Residue, then its C-alpha position, 0 to 999 in steps of 0.5 A: x496574464x503571462x506574469x501570473x502563469x510564470x509566477x504560478x509555475x515558479x510556485x509549483x516548481x518550488x513546491x516540487x523541489x521541497x517535496x522531492x527529497x521526501x517522495x521515497x520516504x512517503x512512498x515507503x511509509x504508505x507501503x508499510x501502512x498498506x502491508x500492515x493493513x493486509x496483514x491484519x486482513x489476512x491474519x486469520x488465514x495465517x493463524x493469528x486470531x482476528x476479532x474482526x474477521x467476519x467484517x474483513x471478509x467483505x474486503x477480500x475481493x478488492x485486495x486479492x489483486x495486491x496479495x501476490x505483491x504483498x507476500x513477495x514483499x514480506x519474504x514469502x516465496x509462495x503463497x502461505x494460504x491454501x485457499x489463495x493460489x497466486x504463484 
């Protein structure tokens, strides 16, 4: 039984060693994907036509918490939207 645990621990350690160099890259890719999604959702408020605006309105309460972090990452010091004040 102890041998199985140690073998399992070795496999977990090996897996972690293989993933380690790619963690930052994966995090950056996920963040870029999230930024693109938020841009798509808020695009109509920013003046970019969005044909799915009516359907994305339902998402605003869920993504409003992320808005402040997003506009700072995009290089906007203050909120670009009049209706949303976060700063």
